[in-house]
Each structure stands twice: as structure tokens, then as C-alpha cells.
N, C-alpha and C positions, 0 to 999 in steps of 0.2 A: 812462493809461485810465481814471478817475475814473470809474471805474460798479463795482455789482456785479461785476462779474466780470473785474475786479483785485482783488478780494480771495480773490475763489473760491482760483485759486491758487498764495496765497502765504501764505491763513491753514486752514489744516483742523482749528482748533481752536473758530473763530465761530460765533456760533449759526446756527439754521435760517433764521431772517432776514436774514441774511447770508450766507450761504454755503448750498449744495445741498448740502454735507457730511450723513448723516444724522445728526445732532446732536438730534433728538427720535426718535431709532428707539431703541429699548429700552436704557438704559443699560446693564443687564446681561445684556447680550452678553457676553460673557466669557464663560470655559471656568465650565465646569455645579460643578465640581468644587468649585470657589470657593468658592457657595452666598450665598446672602445676606448671612448673618452677616460677610461677610472683602467682599460690596460695605461693608456698613454701616462696615468699620472695625473691627469689636470682635473681642476672642480671648477675651470669656471665655467657658464651653463651657453655661453655659447658656441662652448667647442662642442658641445652635444645635437647644436640644429643644425648636423649635418648629415650628409647621404648616405654615413655607412652605420653610424649609430642607429638614426629610420628604419636600415639594409639588418641593420643586426635585434630592433623590436617588430619588425613586421609592418612599422610602418607606411600601410601607401599614400592614405593622407598627409603625410609628411615629405614621401619620395616626393609627388604628383607637383605640393606644392614647392619641392624644392627645384625639383628638375624643370620641371616645365613652368613652375610664375616668376622665380631668381637665375636660369638657364644653368643648376650646379653640373656638371660634369659627375656621369656615374662609373666612367673609363679607368680615370687617375686611383691611383692609391693614398690612402690615410697618408701622415706621420711619419707608422712605423711601419711603414712597406706593404701595406692590406689591402685587399679590392674590395670595393662593398658588396659584389659579388661573392666574396670568401664569406664576410656575415652572415649574408643571410643563406645559405649553406649550413653554417658550423650550427644555426638555431633552426634551421631546416620551416625558413619563411618562405615557404613557394612562388606566393602570393607576388614578394617580397624581387625574389629572384628573377619571374617570368619582366617582370617589369621592369627591371634591373637590363635582362637580354635582349625586352625589344628598344629597351634605348640607346643600344650601339656597345654594352660593355660584351669585351672578346669573353665564352666561353673556358675556353683558355690558356687564360691571363696567367701569370704568375707571380707570385711575392716572392719578396731578396733570397728567401730558400727553396725557390722553387718550385714551391704550392702550389695548385688548383684548388677552383671552388670544392671538384670535384675529393680529394685530399680533406679538406674543410668536413664535408659530410662525414666522410668517413670515422672522425672523428666520437661523433657519436651512433654514428649507425640509422640517418636518416635517409630513409631509401625514395622514400616519394623526392625531396629533393634529387638528389640522384637518381632518377628519371630521370628527370628532366631535364638534366644537365648533361644528359649524357643520350638525351632525342633532341639537343639543342648543336649537337657536334663536338660536347666532352671526351677528348682522348679517354680511352679505358686500362691505357699503356704507361700514361707521360710520366714517368719520376722526373721522384727533386735532384738537390744539393748528395743528397746521401744515398739517387739513387730507392726512394719508396715509389712505390708502387701506393697505387687505392689498395688496396691488398693488404701491405706492406703495416699501412696505416689504422684499418681494421683493425689485425691479426693484433697489433700495437694493446688497443682497446679491448678485447675481445666481443667488437662488433659480427657476431658471426652469423646473421642474419643475411648483415651486409653483405659482409663475402659470397655468401649463398645467394644471392639473387644479381648481384656483375656475375659473377663468373657464369651462374646457371646461365643467366639474360643476355648479356653482354660480352663473354665468352674470354673475361679478362684469366692472368694466368696467374693458378694460383699453387704456383712454384716456383714465380720468377726470383733470384737473387737479385739483392742489394749491392753496394760498393764492398761490403767488407763481406761477401759470399752467404749470406743469413736472407732464407727466405719468412715469406707470412709462418712457418710452422715454422722457424726456432722463434720468433718470435713472439708465437703461441704456446711456444709450453715453455720459454721464461719468463711470462709474466703468466700462465698457471692456466692460460682463462683453454681448460677442457673439454669444456662444449667446442668451440672453435680446431681443436685436433682434430676431432673426427672429424668430424666435417671436409680437414686439409689435406685428411687420410684416408677419406671415405671418395674427394675429389682426385686422388693417387699420387701425393704432392708427398718427392720422397725423404724418407724416414731416415736415412743414411747421410745423407750432404753434409760439408763436411766446409766449414765457414771462414778464415782465416787465419781463424788460431785452430784450427780439425779440430774444432765443439762440431758433435750433430744437435738436434734439439734434444734429444735423452743430457747430454750434459749438458743443456744451457738448464731444461727443468731441474735437475742435481745437482745443479749451483745454487737455485734458487733454495733446494726444498722443497719444492712441490712433488707431493708425494702423486695426485689426482692425474697429474697430466706426464707424470711418472710410468701412475699402472699404467693409461693409455698405449704409451709409447711401446710400452713392454708389450704388450699382449698381443700389438698390432706388429712387432717384428719377431726376429728372431735371435738367437744367441751372438747373429758376428755384430748385433746391435749395441751388448752389455760389453763387447772385445774391445771395442773400435777406441784408437786412444787418439788423446788428441796431440799437440804438438808439446806438449810438456809433459809427452809423455802419459799421463794418465788418463787413466777409463771410467765413467761414471758417476759408478761404486764410491772410486775412489776421490772424485772429487768432488762427493756427498757427504764425506768421514773427513774431508778438509778442513768444509766449511760446517765440522760439527748441524750435520744434520741429518742426524743416528735413522733417523725411521730410514730415511732413504735409502741408506743407506746400506740399514740391516735389507729392508724391500734387493734393495737392485740384486745385492748378495747370495741373499734364499735363490733369486730368478736365477742367478748363476748356478747355482749350487743345482733347482731342478734339472737345467740341461743339460750338467755335469753327469747324474746319475740315468738318464736316456730316458726321459718323461714327455720329449716336444714331441713321440709320434714322430717320428723320423730315424730310430734305432730298434735295431733286433727289440730292447726290450719297448717299447713304445707303438711298438707290433704286437708287440705281447699280448701287450695292459688295454690295447683298443682293439683284442679276437675279446676278451673280459674272463668271465668262470661262466658262460653256455654251456659252450664244449664243455672245460669238465662235470660242472650237473648233466647232463644229456648221460654220459659218462657211469656217472653214480645211479641214476633211476632205470638205466637201462639195466646196468649189473642186477640193483637190487629187486629190481623186474623176475629177472631171466633166475636167481636165485632161490625166488617166493613160489613163480614159477615152475620152478624140479623139487625145490625142499619140500616145500606146502603143499603141491596142488597135484601133483605127480604123488606123494610120498601116501595123499588121502584114497587114490585113487586106487594106489593097493590095498589097500585097507577097509575097501568098501566104504566112497565117500555119503556121504546123506546131501539129498536133494538140501536140506539147510541150507549146509554148509558149502557146498560146492557153491548154492547164487550166492552164497557171498564169497567166495575165494575168487569167485571168477567175477566177482561185481570190484573186487579191490584191482583187481585184472583193466578192468572194462576206464576205472579212474587213473589207472597212472599212463594205460599207450593216451586217455585224455588231454592228462597233462602234458606229454610228450608231442602232443599234434600242436596243445597254445602255446608252446616253449615254442616250441618251431618258429610259431608266425608271430610269437612278439618278437623272434630274433631275428626275423626275413624279413617282416614288414618296413612298409615305412613309414616312420612313426607321423611321420607329419611332418618334410622337408619342404623350408621354404624353395624357393628357385633360385639359384645363386644371377647375379647381372656379372657376370663377367666382359666388361669390354672386348671387343678387336680395335688396340690403337691405328693398328694398318689400316686397317676399313674404314672405318671413322676419318669425313672429306674430316677436312680445314678451319672448314666455318659453320662446322655444327656444335652448333650449343651445348655443352655438356649434362646431364638428365635433366635434358628439357622435358621427358615425359614424366619427371618425377617435379616440375618446378611445380603444380600446383598437389602434390600432398599434402592433406588437411594437419599431416604432424612435424611439417616442416616449415608450413604456412603461421603454425601454432609455437613453431622454437621447440619442437621434443627431436631436443636430436642425440639423445640417445636411445632414441631406439631408430640408430645410422648405425646398421654394423658395417664395421671396415672390411671387413675380410668377404666378405659373401658380393657386397655392395649391392643394401636393398637399406632400403629403411621396412624396418621391420614391424605386424600387428601386434596387434598392445597386446603384454600377454606372452610374445616368442620370446626366445634367449636363442644368444649362439650358445650350440654345444663345442667347447672343446676337446672334448674326447673324439666326437664323431668330424670335427671342424665344418659341420652344417647353422643351420639356421631353422630351430625347431616352431613349429605354430601351439599355442599351449603346454609351453614348457615346464614338466613337472620339474624333471633329474635324470640320470642317464646310468638307466639302473648293470650292476656290472653283472648282475646272474642270467639276465638275457644279455645281453649286451650290446645293449640298444636304446634311442631317450622314450622315456615315456613323457609324451605329446597327446597331443586332440584326439590322434584316430587311434591310436595306441590303451587308449589311460582306460576303457572301459576291460578291456583284455587285456591289460597286465592287472587289472585286479581284481577282473573275473579268475585269476590264479594264484593269484595270493590267497 
């Protein structure tokens, strides 16, 4: 396949214009202990006696001595073109970053790749220093030479909490494309960060966006053989997502097979077969399957009850039914009728559906941060991203699950029972056990 996609799998060190490997991400994303002098390959201790090393280590005493005592500037880049503020941001040195900003550093200063300190804080997901930078006037939407914003860099490194913070509080765009047309969702799918994918889909990132190669996020997940990423994207998507072709005419399943990712190819082919059989709930067969077996069970019970009354009870009346037998016979009718009533309640009662949070994008103000009501949700603050429901746009309570048949989230979900055509959750559990 003579396209950029072919280069991606085989060349992980190619430039950003030829591969979505974030080569344009801050190159000093190595261990902070190495310091900027090690990145430059220098061994002379005198080279370490600078503001850049002090910023990287958060050594305030050395910073003060160099800046106030020796008059070293904090605005100029080092020999590699990186700023002291970037080094402090990379290693989450909040106090050092504050000191550097107070002594004249530009919070939006860029290096030779066009990246700012905010980009560098996104590499390791340092929310504390990013919050400081943003409060000091850092631009959340600034892009580097490759079109990467902070959300792209965070997605490339799987920093889900960082993405959540800058989108929820600072209204960053979670779906902005870079110069190659790739959104943060493309990058998260390519790198296989399932939690980041869940959050970006929860934030209404467009899963059908095609980059300059015609690839969607599902294509990139298939290319790399990221099964969990493919699973999240398929569960949140539709049949059309499986059928989209890139500029070489290949679907995600075909790309996975071409890269010898057999498990991913099998999963995608099987998902397509499920849709082809009409099990997606939008076809006649799908709607019939959602209806379940409750109507059939109703008809069977009513038919048996009518036959029982006509054949047994009516026949015994003609033959002078005794009192004990009559009591026993009518008890059966009473129990069957009670079972029908319980079956009706199980079929029609709300099992504990959780109200969906569908946002109205037309009525939402431009300056209103997304998810501001969920910002302090304990599940998100603790990093439980699996509790996000992409479809219902809610943070599910513990033990809750999204039912694929009902297409709703159910509190304390146990299973979807086809015999009652309803979910068994918190509200219906006792009634369902009594019926069984």
C-alpha cells in the first residue's frame, strides 16, 4: 500500500509529516533527572549551572542565585532552543515556573518547533503547572508548527485527566484537527489509549473525521492493532464507521488484516456481520429482538390458563367438584393471574434508568465550559474513566451499565432479560426474583 499509512507501521522515527508518531512533541520528554545538559550531550558541570537545569529540577535557591545574584536572564532559550519555563512545565515545577514568570518570562514563548510551556506540561499531564500557566495568560488553543495544540499532545501521551481539565475548565477544543487533519481522537486511537478515547467521545469528538489520508480514528486503531481502542470506537459508532474507506480503498478491517492483526480484523468483521444481520435495533429484526419474548410468554400463559379453566375447572363443576379440589384448582388460577400481573410489571416498569444528559449545542453559550456540572465528580477526579457513558453522556454510578438492547444506562444493572423484555436493575431486582 503505497501511502502514508504504510510508512506509519514500519517507521516509528519518521518525521511528523510522514507519520502520526508525535515526533514534534517535546523532545526533552525523557527522564527529568537527565536535565537539559544531558539532552545537549554535554558532560561539563559548568553547563549545568544554568537557569534551565535549575528550572528542570525546581531548584529555587539556584534560580534565585543565578537570576538575582548573577543576572542570568530567564527569557532566552537554551542552546537547543528551549525555554526555562518549558523545562519547569515538563517536570511540574510549579514554584520554579511561578518564579520564572514573575521575572519576565513570556508564558506564550515558543521554541523552534512552535511549542509553548503548555504543550510541555501536556506531555506528562501536569495539571498543576498547566493551571498556573493558563491563569497567567497561556493560550489554550496555540498550535505548533505541526498544528498540535495541547489537546493533541495530551492525547498522544494518554494524559486523559489533562484533557478533561483543560476542556472542562478552560474550554479547549477536544476535536480540533492538526495540519494533517488528525484530531486528538485520531492520536488516542493510534496510540491505543482507551480512556482518552472514551473521554473524547464523551466530549462529542467526531469519530467519523477523516484525515488527509482518508483515515478515521477507527482506521488508525486498526492499523496499530489496538483491540481495546477498536472496541470502544465500534461500541460508540454505527455500521457506517466500519464501511468507511481511506484513499487507498481499504476499510478498517481490511487494514487490520493487511497489517496481520488477526484478532482486530476478526472483531471488526464480526461487528459488521452483526449489523448485516439487522441486530443493531434500527431494522425490523432489531426492533423485534428488542421487543423480546414477553409477548410470546404472555400468550402462552393466557392460553394455558384458559385451557386449564375450561378443561379442568369447568369439567369438574359438571362432575360435582369437591370443596378441597375446588380450592386447589382456583388457587392455581390465582397464582397464574398473579404471575401475569408480576410479568406485566416487570415488562413495563422502569428498571432504574439513569437520565441521559444530552446537551443542546444550539442553546449552549460559546463561553460556557463543557461538563462544568461534572467537573468535581469524584469518579472523574479519581480517574475512573470507564464510568463514562459515551452514549448517554453521563458519569455512571458504581455497578451501573449501559444496556445495548435498551440503549440506556441502568442503575445496578444485572442483565437484560428477554423473557420480560426489560433490564433487571435496582428497581426490578426484587420483583424479578419473586417472579422467578
